[in-house]
N, C-alpha and C positions, 0 to 999 in steps of 0.2 A: 340268743332270738329266734323263733324255728319259722322259717320261709315257706309256704306252699305252691307249687306252682301248677297252676289250674290253665286250662282250654274250654273257653266258651266257642261252640259252633253253631251259627246261626245258617239255616239251608231256606233260605228265601225263596221270596218268586223269581226275581230275576238273577240272583248272584248267591253265592255261598262264601261263607266268609267263617275266618277264625282266629281270635284274640287269645294271644297268651299272657297270662297276668304272672306276679309275683306279688303273694296276699301274705303280710306281715300286721301284726299286732299294730308294731312301731309307725308302719310306714304305709298300713292300707293296701290299696289295691294301684301296682304299677303295671302299666300295659310295657311289656318288651317287646312283642311283634304282633303284624297284622297283616293276614294273608286273606285274598280275597280272588275268586275266581266266577267271571259271567258265565250263566247257564240261564237258558230261559225256562224253566219249569214251568211257569205261569199261562205262557202259548199254549202249552198241550193242555193243561187242565184246567184254564178256563174257555178251552174253544171244545176239546174233545171228552172234558171228566175224566181223562185216565193220562198217566205219564206214560209215552213211548218208550218201548225198547232200546232204542236209541239213544233218548234223552238218559235212560236209566242206566245203562251204560257208560255214560261221560259221568253222571253223579256218583256211581262208584270209584273211577279213575280218580277222582278229584278227592274224594274222601280217604282212598287209600293213601294215597300223597301227604294228606292231613297227618293220616296217624304217622307215617314216617315222622313228619316234622315233630309230629310231639315227641315221640322217642329220643331226634336229637336234642330237645329243648331238655328233656328227662319230666315231661309232665307228671303229676303224683295222681291229678284226679282231672278229668272232663264231663262236661255236659252237653249234650248234642242234640238242637228241636227243630224240629222242622215245622213248618205254620201253614198260611193257608191254603198255598197250593198244593202240597202232596195232602194234605188233611182233605182236601175236599174232593180228592182223585177219590175213583171207585176204586182201583188197584190199590190204597194208598198200604194198606196190611203189606202185598207183596211187595213193594219198593222200600218199606223196610224190612223186612225180612232180605232182601237181596242185599242192601246194605251191609246189615247182621254178617251176613255170609261171607262175601267177596270182599269188606275192606275190613272184617273185626270190629266195626264201630257200632257202638248201643246208640241207636235214635227214638227220641219220644216224640209225640206227635202234640203240641201244646193247643188247648183250644185258645179263642181270641182272647177270651176275657185273661189266662195264662199268660201269655202272650205281652198285652197290653201292660199287664199287673209288673212283671219282669221289667219293663220298659222305661214305667215310674220310678222302680226301684234303685234302677241305674244313673235317672237325674238326679232321686234324690241323694244321693250318695254325693251330690255336688254340693250339699249342707247346706251351709248360709247362705249361698244365693236360692236354693229351692226353697228351705223354708223362710225365709223372707218374700219372696214372690209370692206364694201361696197365704201369706195371713190377710192380703187385700184379692181381688177377684183377676184371677187367673183361670185363661184357657188354655188346654194342651192339643194341639192339632199333629197328630201322627197319619203320617200320607205312605201308605205302604202301596205293594204290588198289587195286591187285592182287596184292601178295602180300605177305608179312612177310621180313626176312631177320634172321637170328639168328645173332649172333658172339661168338665169346668171343676176348678177347687176356690173357696172361699171361706177366711175364718180357720186356715187349716184343714182343712175339711175337703173333701171328696164330695162336689154338689150332684152332679149327674155325670153321665158317661155314654155314649151314642155309639155304636159302630152301623157304618153304610159301606155296602158293598159296591164300591165304586172306586177301586184301586185305580193305579197310575195304567198296569199292563189289561186290566177290564176295558179299560178307556180307548186304549190306545186299539185294543184288538175289534172293539164294536165299530171303529172307526179307519179300521186300516184302509179300507177301498178311496177315502179322501187323501191318502198321502203324498197322492202326483199333486193335489190342490189345495194348498198350504194357506190358501186366503180363508179355504173355509172351516179350518181346523179350528181355529181359536172358539169362535161364534158357537159351533155346533158344542165342541166340550163343554164351555160353559153353559147351554142348555141343558146337555148331558146331567151335569150337576147341581146346578140351578135350585133345581126341584128340592132335591135331597138335602143339600148343604144349607138351603132356606130355610125348611122345615123346619133344622135344629136351630137356626140360629130365632125365628121367630117364638119357639117354645121356650127357648133357654136363655140368649143374649140379649133378647131385644130391650127386656125393664132390670138386666141387671149389669152393674156398675164393672167392666172386666179392664183392669188397670196395664195388666201386662200378659205377653203372649207365649208359647214356650213351641218352637217348633221342632218336630222330630221328624226323618225322612232321609236318604242320604244325597237327595239333589236339592234340597233346600242350603244344605253344608256346602256344596261347591258357589253357591251363590255368596252365602254370607262370610265366607273366609278370603273376599276379596278388599274387605273393608272392615274388619274388627274391630269392636272399641272393648279395651280391656280395663275398665274399670275394678275390675273384681278379679286378679288374678288372670288367668288366660281365660276367662269365662268371654266368649262373643257376644256381645250385646248390641243394639243396631235400633233406631229409631224406625217406625212406620212409615213415616214419609221417607225417609231412604230406602227403602227396602221397596216401598209400592215402587219407588221411579225407578229402583233400578230392575225391578220385571218388568215396568211398562216396557223400556227399552229392549230386554231383551225378548219378548212375548212379540217384538217388531220384525224380528230377526227368522232366519228360518234353522229348522231342528241343527242343520250341520253349523250352521254359522253361530249360534249360541252352544254348542260343545265346544268349536273351537275356542272360544272366548273365555268358557268357562274352564278350559283344558279338560274336559272328562272325556273319557277316550271312545272311538267312533262308532264302534258297536252298542253305547246305551243312549247314542242321540235319538232314537227313534219315543225314549220316555221323556225327554227333559220339558218339553214344550206340555204335555197334559200337565205333569207336575206343576210348572208354573202356575198355570193357569187355575189349578186348584188351589193352590197356596194362596194367588192375587185373590179369588173369591171367597174367599174363608177370613182373610185380613180386611177384605174392603168392607165389608158390614162389622167388625168387629169394634169398636169404641176402646183400644187398648193403642198406647202410643210407645212402649219398651216393647222390644223382640227380644226372645234370647234363645238362639239355636248351640245348644249344648254341645251336637256332633256326634252323641251316644246312638248304640244299637245294641238289638239284644243281648250280644256277644257281652257287653258291660254288666248289662242287669243279672244273667246267668253268673256270673262273675260275685256280684255281688252278693246274690244269694245266694251262694255259696258259702261265700267267706261269713255270711251272717247266721246260717245254720247252723256252723261249723266254729262258731261265737270266735271267730278270728275278728272281726270288726264290729264295731256296734253301731247301728244308725239312730239317727236322732229322730226319725220320725215315725209316727206311729201307723203301721198298715193296716193293722186290725180295725182301727176306726176307722180308714176310707171305704172296706170290705162294708161297714156295719153301716155307715152313712150312704152304701150304695143302697144297700135292703131299705133302710127308713124313708130313702126319696120313691123307692118302688111302691112302697105302703103309704106315703103320701099322695100318690098318684092313682092309688084305690081306695081312697078315701077310706082308712083303718082306723077304728078305736086310738087314738093314738094314748090316752088315760091308761085304758083297760091294758094296751099291750105293755106300756111302759112298765105298770103292775106285776103285770104276769113275767116281764123279763127277770123284775129284781126279784121275784120267789124261785122262778124256775133256776136262776143261777145260785140262789143260794142254797137250793137242794143238790144240783150238781154238784156242789165245794164240797157237800156230805158225803156225797155217791163218789165220786172221783175214784179214791183209791180201792176201796173192794169193789166197783165195777170197772174196775179198770181202764178207765175213760182219759183222754188225752186232753192237753190245753186247746189243740183243733177244733175236738167236739165240741169243747163250751163254746165256742166262737160258731160254731154250726148251728149248738142248738140256741145260740141268742139270735142269729141269721134266722131262722126256724120262726121264734116269737114274734120277731118284727113282721113275717112274712104269714103267720096265721089265719089274719082276718080279709085277707085282700079279696078271694074268693067270693063273699057275698056282696061285693061293687058289682058284679056280673046277675048272679042269683042265689038267694039264700037256700034255696031250696036243694040245690047242687054246688053247695061251695066249697064241700074238699074237693072235688073231683076240679072245680074251677081254679081254686087252689094251684093244686096240682101242673095245671097246663100253662098257667100266669107263671110261674117260676119256671118251665120247664122252656117256656119261649123267651123267657126275659133274661140277657146278659147281668151275671153279677160278677162286679169286676175281681178277679182275684180269686175266682172259685173255679175248679178243675168242673168239667163236664161229670165227673163219676161228684163230685162232691154236691152239685146244684141238686142228680140226683138223688143225693142222698136229704138235702132239705125240702124236696119237692113230696119225697114219700114221708117222712115226719109230718110234714103237716098236712096232706092227706088222709091221716089216719088219727088225728088228734082226736075227732069226733065218731068216725066211724071205724067198725071191727077191723081190727088187724088182720092183716090176710097170713097165712101162711108161708114157708118159705116157697115149697112148690110153686104153691098160686103166682106169688109175687115174682119168682125168676121165669114163669111162662110170659110173661108180661114185658119184663125187661130184663137185659143185660146186668143180673146182679148177682155176687158170689156172699156166699156166708157168712162171713165176717164184715162185710156191709149190713146184711139183713139184722144181724145181731144188734151191731150201733144203731141203727133204725130203731130199732125196739125198744132199746135202752133209752133214747130220746124221747119218743114217744112219750113212756113212762112217764119221764120225767114231766114234760111239757103240761100232759093230762092231769095229774096232780097239780100244777099250779095254776091251769087254766080251770080248773073247779074249784079252787080259793078264792077265783073273782069272779064265781059262776053271776052274778047279781051283777057284775061290771059295775061296781062303786065304791071298788077302793077299799073296803072296810078296813083290811089287814093294816094298823102304823106299821108294825115291826114283826118280823119272824127271824127265828132260829132254827135251824135244821143239825138235830145229833145222834148218832148213832148208840143205841143202847140195846146188845144183843142181835135178836132179830126184827127189831124196830126201828124204824126214824121215826123219831117225835117232832113234831112240828111246834113249835112254843110260839103261839101268835098272840100278839098285844093288839088288840080292839076295844072299844068302847062299842061296837055295832051290834047288832043283832046278825048271830051267824048262823040262823034257823038252816037256812037254803042250801048255805055251801057245807053244812054236818050233813043237810040230807042226801045231797047226793055224792058225797065223797066215798063212802065206801066201793061203788063201783069202780072208781079211778085206781082207790088203791088196791083193788083186787089182781086188775090187769098190772101193777106196780110191783106187788109180790109176785105174780106167775115172772114177772121177765129177772126182776132181783133177789126173789127169797127172804125180802126184807118187808114187814108191813109197814105201810105208815101211819103215823095217829095224832090229829089233833088236838091240840090241849091248848089251853085257855090260860094265858100268863096271869098268876097270881098278881094281885094287888095288895098293897097293905093301906086296911085304911085309917084315914088323917085322922 
């Protein structure tokens, strides 16, 4: 049995942590050590917009030590990621370069959607507990140093997810002048977060049946571990009534008293009160009874993702469905023509499957195409005359869970050029940070989407079924329909011309022959 030793390094807003795992197909993920070091990256990032030289030096020393620990444990692979504190800093690239040169560690900056998605993956590895909970209304509240991620699952699908830039450190920094007046702190924290969290609850939670809540974040784990209930292995469940009562008692204490009671290091005591007030607000208006705090973090998600990508373990949850569900919910918000979108998706994916091998396309490209189809109608909600640009702006302004910033940019450009002239590489590169490989991928997926969209130009879903097959330099689209396809066939050649330019293959519509009865 082959065992891979893997390290996941999480460079967060107030702490750097590394978990080392043994990964195997037989035993799954087994954590063998967890190393943590307190460092206040968020104080610099959220107040000055830059990571200071002193903090940068300290971070490099910590990560150099982590590299030595990896060597001692004979780590075969690692992944190290920074989140909002460094990602949002003006000197982020300089910081990442310093880390590489001075510690030898290669570090990547995760977008928020990638970070939270990896968090979901770590939860999903809990298997039956996660799958069972999300069959019915479940909220996930992920409270970090820089932001709060609020997500809802129902019937095994992600319903919605929103990011609120109101994390523990941001709250602490805004109210630091009042630290000597603790009686003012709790009501002011509540005021600070009430409008943002309240808006989410009014929009998404008010009329939805939420049966359970999953809480993510370092500080909630200190609270929950004190009275863990374990009906399923080591999974810490607690009732909402118990947790709320415990929080009320803790919030009445000073930060130093809370830290002592929960056995939290003294250097972290300034963040425990904001964390508790945020969790209390989130739970107060949420109609859930069962609370689950699995005690996981980004390092667990990094390990799970590596094991899944390298086929060491197989998860039961389909995460692509969550990404698609998020895209469909965005489309619903902008009142997209759902029958048209669903029909075009079927046609586009049929064409993609026929072109996958000759065009050098991958599974991930298929997902990006599907997301593009789901969102290609959103811009018309703003204005029909400038729908392509509105589409682009909507996508670039909206977080799509599970997609990196680069992938979201790809989708935005695919959608922008469905009905407008396709830009040359130099023109597009002058507007955006885009390389040749991405440009070619955009062109290929635009060509497919244009053809699929043209086949439902009337928005009447005339095609009952379509098959796509390559025959020499032609892509034969055999359609089964009883409808008049004059409009679609008349407008098809323009879209076919661009498709041929991109692939060197000409698409052709053929009507399915029917036997006379």
